[in-house]
Wavefront OBJ file of the C-alpha trace (Angstrom):
o trace
v -17.309 4.942 135.513
v -19.385 2.250 133.733
v -18.362 3.761 130.121
v -14.410 3.681 131.575
v -14.441 0.100 132.850
v -16.004 -0.755 129.431
v -13.390 0.900 127.562
v -10.893 -0.689 129.496
v -12.164 -4.296 128.923
v -12.345 -3.223 125.345
v -8.468 -2.322 125.057
v -7.748 -5.595 127.063
v -9.941 -7.643 124.502
v -8.169 -6.101 121.679
v -4.574 -6.382 123.104
v -5.262 -10.212 123.345
v -6.376 -10.425 119.740
v -3.389 -8.579 118.899
v -1.070 -10.683 120.755
v -2.795 -13.909 119.223
v -2.513 -12.903 115.510
v 1.078 -11.801 116.197
v 1.670 -15.681 117.782
v 0.498 -17.009 114.324
v 1.829 -14.991 111.841
v 5.023 -13.683 113.637
v 6.653 -17.031 114.457
v 6.280 -20.036 111.872
v 8.934 -20.501 109.315
v 11.147 -17.870 110.992
v 10.867 -19.834 114.052
v 11.721 -23.157 112.361
v 14.741 -21.391 110.239
v 15.399 -21.185 106.556
v 16.508 -24.715 105.420
v 15.626 -27.697 103.829
v 12.148 -29.231 103.865
v 9.579 -31.875 102.323
v 6.044 -29.996 101.731
v 3.305 -31.950 102.613
v -0.508 -31.882 101.659
v -3.380 -32.106 103.446
v -3.838 -35.437 102.273
v -0.396 -36.710 103.503
v 1.155 -36.831 100.163
v 4.430 -34.736 99.299
v 5.329 -32.374 96.640
v 7.540 -33.485 93.622
v 9.653 -31.128 91.838
v 9.866 -33.247 88.526
v 13.297 -34.064 87.343
v 14.550 -32.195 90.536
v 13.450 -28.835 89.246
v 14.131 -27.143 85.673
v 10.983 -27.728 84.367
v 9.049 -24.688 82.218
v 5.649 -26.282 81.583
v 2.432 -27.768 83.276
v 4.029 -30.803 84.450
v 6.650 -29.176 87.116
v 5.252 -30.444 90.079
v 3.352 -33.325 91.386
v 1.555 -34.020 94.518
v 1.537 -37.844 94.918
v 4.461 -38.902 96.447
v 4.236 -41.114 99.635
v 7.911 -41.041 100.304
v 10.542 -38.364 100.723
v 13.414 -38.519 98.355
v 15.515 -36.297 96.570
v 12.903 -34.815 94.282
v 10.868 -34.021 97.671
v 13.050 -31.733 98.823
v 12.980 -28.203 98.987
v 15.098 -25.210 100.462
v 13.430 -22.056 102.059
v 15.525 -18.909 101.009
v 14.801 -16.181 103.231
v 13.990 -12.829 101.501
v 12.643 -11.002 104.864
v 9.869 -11.390 107.257
v 7.840 -14.435 106.252
v 8.800 -14.292 102.383
v 10.818 -17.088 101.068
v 12.019 -18.562 97.677
v 11.540 -21.967 97.437
v 14.610 -23.632 95.979
v 14.230 -27.233 94.271
v 17.281 -30.309 94.643
v 18.910 -29.322 91.840
v 18.808 -25.049 92.548
v 16.472 -23.765 90.690
v 13.090 -21.785 91.843
v 9.525 -22.184 91.947
v 7.770 -19.648 89.832
v 3.800 -18.720 90.406
v 2.801 -17.850 86.394
v 1.818 -14.308 86.473
v 2.327 -13.985 89.916
v -0.366 -16.385 90.854
v -4.070 -16.650 90.278
v -3.638 -19.441 87.735
v -6.418 -22.060 87.924
v -5.193 -24.372 85.134
v -2.378 -26.789 84.879
v 0.202 -24.485 84.199
v 0.313 -22.356 87.227
v 3.653 -23.216 88.505
v 7.213 -23.808 86.888
v 10.347 -24.844 88.321
v 12.909 -23.491 85.708
v 13.806 -20.120 87.291
v 17.349 -19.197 87.946
v 16.992 -16.109 89.699
v 14.587 -14.707 92.389
v 12.325 -12.195 90.860
v 8.573 -10.998 91.811
v 7.172 -14.385 90.741
v 9.615 -16.562 92.561
v 8.373 -14.750 96.239
v 6.137 -16.466 98.510
v 4.771 -15.479 101.776
v 4.408 -18.542 104.459
v 1.341 -17.815 106.341
v 1.510 -19.498 109.982
v -1.862 -21.532 110.632
v -0.242 -23.440 113.728
v 2.265 -25.823 114.440
v 3.874 -26.924 111.121
v 0.953 -25.963 109.136
v 1.321 -22.800 106.642
v -0.721 -21.644 103.509
v 1.611 -20.361 100.778
v 0.574 -17.225 99.151
v 2.002 -15.975 95.891
v 3.099 -12.118 95.325
v -0.060 -11.231 94.014
v -1.679 -12.689 97.135
v -3.407 -15.868 96.102
v -2.723 -19.160 97.745
v -1.513 -22.166 96.751
v -3.978 -24.901 96.300
v -3.065 -28.983 96.147
v -5.925 -30.163 94.080
v -7.961 -32.798 95.708
v -5.884 -32.102 99.087
v -2.861 -34.091 97.142
v -2.126 -37.235 95.306
v -2.065 -35.844 91.583
v 0.493 -37.264 89.487
v 0.481 -35.122 86.377
v -0.500 -31.788 85.237
v -2.918 -29.790 87.411
v -1.440 -30.770 90.855
v -1.473 -26.888 92.180
v -3.408 -24.155 91.545
v -2.276 -20.281 92.200
v -6.300 -18.531 92.137
v -7.325 -19.646 95.749
v -8.461 -16.306 97.557
v -9.072 -18.012 100.846
v -7.442 -20.584 103.128
v -9.145 -24.071 103.368
v -8.255 -27.298 103.529
v -6.462 -27.848 100.175
v -4.211 -24.337 100.604
v -3.114 -25.870 104.102
v 0.501 -27.318 103.403
v 2.870 -28.983 106.502
v 6.359 -28.249 106.381
v 8.778 -31.266 107.237
v 12.229 -30.273 108.278
v 14.899 -32.326 106.528
v 18.672 -33.046 107.492
v 21.898 -32.287 105.478
v 21.463 -33.187 102.167
v 22.585 -36.855 101.278
v 26.032 -36.744 99.306
v 25.805 -35.885 95.881
v 25.077 -38.708 93.417
v 26.233 -38.824 89.629
v 24.790 -40.558 86.655
v 27.832 -42.783 85.695
v 26.771 -42.852 82.181
v 26.593 -38.539 81.859
v 29.735 -38.371 84.013
v 31.867 -40.741 81.833
v 30.572 -39.228 78.580
v 31.727 -35.979 79.638
v 35.067 -36.673 80.830
v 35.791 -39.547 78.407
v 33.543 -40.243 75.557
v 36.107 -42.663 73.778
v 35.205 -45.305 76.435
v 32.184 -44.305 78.128
v 30.752 -47.509 77.712
v 33.529 -49.545 79.533
v 33.639 -46.843 82.310
v 29.809 -46.856 82.828
v 30.077 -51.067 83.366
v 32.880 -50.379 85.675
v 31.009 -47.776 87.627
v 27.986 -49.901 88.052
v 30.210 -52.337 89.236
v 31.681 -50.568 91.661
v 28.261 -49.204 93.360
v 25.195 -49.191 91.274
v 23.708 -47.464 88.458
v 23.955 -44.261 90.829
v 27.075 -44.084 92.843
v 28.909 -41.654 94.696
v 30.388 -38.965 92.471
v 33.246 -39.192 94.304
v 33.729 -43.012 93.396
v 32.326 -42.280 89.884
v 35.198 -39.888 89.293
v 37.809 -42.187 90.719
v 36.551 -44.904 88.450
v 37.061 -42.341 85.411
v 40.555 -40.927 86.413
v 41.754 -44.810 86.812
v 40.520 -45.841 83.363
v 40.655 -42.707 81.014
v 44.113 -41.321 81.519
v 45.601 -40.831 78.171
l 1 2 3 4 5 6 7 8 9 10 11 12 13 14 15 16 17 18 19 20 21 22 23 24 25 26 27 28 29 30 31 32 33 34 35 36 37 38 39 40 41 42 43 44 45 46 47 48 49 50 51 52 53 54 55 56 57 58 59 60 61 62 63 64 65 66 67 68 69 70 71 72 73 74 75 76 77 78 79 80 81 82 83 84 85 86 87 88 89 90 91 92 93 94 95 96 97 98 99 100 101 102 103 104 105 106 107 108 109 110 111 112 113 114 115 116 117 118 119 120 121 122 123 124 125 126 127 128 129 130 131 132 133 134 135 136 137 138 139 140 141 142 143 144 145 146 147 148 149 150 151 152 153 154 155 156 157 158 159 160 161 162 163 164 165 166 167 168 169 170 171 172 173 174 175 176 177 178 179 180 181 182 183 184 185 186 187 188 189 190 191 192 193 194 195 196 197 198 199 200 201 202 203 204 205 206 207 208 209 210 211 212 213 214 215 216 217 218 219 220 221 222 223 224 225
């Protein structure tokens, strides 16, 4: 009888442990839903995709932003389970070079246009809004110094254990702001012959970066042949 009681107690404890594990790993990002997030390091800084993404070298990501702006905006694209691709504001994807395991400066790129193996990340729930971000080969992203690095080497992908620097917080963001256009680029593309004059008119109408619609209206009004 004593042995049966001990076995029953052991089964109950095992069931509680399994339920607890499910609560940690099964909710997480899926409970929050795929969408737009800022990714905050344990030091309270935010990941920045330099130039909004599209960087294929060592300086692709920084971790020193203190405010959330466009380059700190990432979209989680669901791939099944707790796996996601991480998309930058300009539509490119984060790549863990070699699928992870890189401990130097050139560990993450942001210039992928397609989701393949190296663009897949697993979000391991740590409780609340905190996650570890695991590469396809089972290593974890590390924010060097816990964040605050504004140049190459801000992130590594060779951690085999989750400690403080591998802990990230997802900050949900609302809908994207209205698209902005650089008037110089817009005017040069649409009306090279009078780009200089159009740029001045666009700046006068709304600043050096104005709503795309306003910029286009300005060009249409002044560049028709």
